[in-house]
N, C-alpha and C positions, 0 to 999 in steps of 0.2 A: 120907742123901741118895743117890738112885740116879741114875746118869748112864748113859744108853743111847746107844751109838754107832750112828750110821746111816751105813753106807758110801756110800749114794746121795748124801748131802749132800756128802761129801768129793769125789766125782767132779764134782759141780756146781761146787764152789769151784775145782777145778783148771781146769775148762773156762772159768771166768770170769776166770782170772788174766790180768793185763795182759801184752801182748807188745810188744816194741819192737825198733828197729833203730837203729844209729848209723852216721854216716859221719864219717870223720876226714880233714881236709885235711892230708895228710902233708907238704905243702910248708910249712905253717905250724908244724907240731909241732916242739918243741924237746926232746922226750924228757925232760920233767921228771918224768913218772910219777905226777903227781897224780891223773889219771883212773884209773889202775890201783889206786891206794891206796883210792879211795872207791867203786869198783864192787863192790856187794854180790854180784853174780853172777859175778865174775871173768871177764868177757867181753872184756877188753882185755889185750893184751900188747905188748911192744916188738918191732918187726920186726927181722929180721936185716939187711935192706938199709938203705942210707943214703938220705936225701933230698938235695935240692940244697944244703942248708945244712951237710951233713956230720953230721947227727944220725940216730940210729935212731928213726924215728917210731913212735907207737903205732898198733896195728891192731886191728880188731874181729875176734874169733875165734869166739865162741860164740853160738849162736842162743837163749841163755837170757835175753837182755836183756829187762827188764821195762819199759824206757822211763822209768826213774826220773829221769833228767836230772842226776844227781849229777856225772857225768863232765863234762858240758857246763858246769855251773855252776863247777866247779873249774878248768877249762882257762883259763890266763892268756892264751893266744893266740886264744881263741874259735875253735878249730879243729874243734870237735865239734858236729854237728847230730843231734838226737834225733827219731825218728819213732815214733809209737805207732799200733798197729793197733786 
């Protein structure tokens, strides 16, 4: 069996990859870190600052988000909204 690699198809796949963005309501976040655990792109981290409840809330840091929604599904406080491009 002969497999021929076509670099043009690889670039097409990259161009068609999903892009997303999330917003996190830092006032609702209790810093449980469930969103960080499930994010396949490692696009979320814990902030250094405190929210009004005294927690270090999660924050969106990387533009590699694919909009998979795993973080929003896992968030017990429903503090994450996902937007897809």
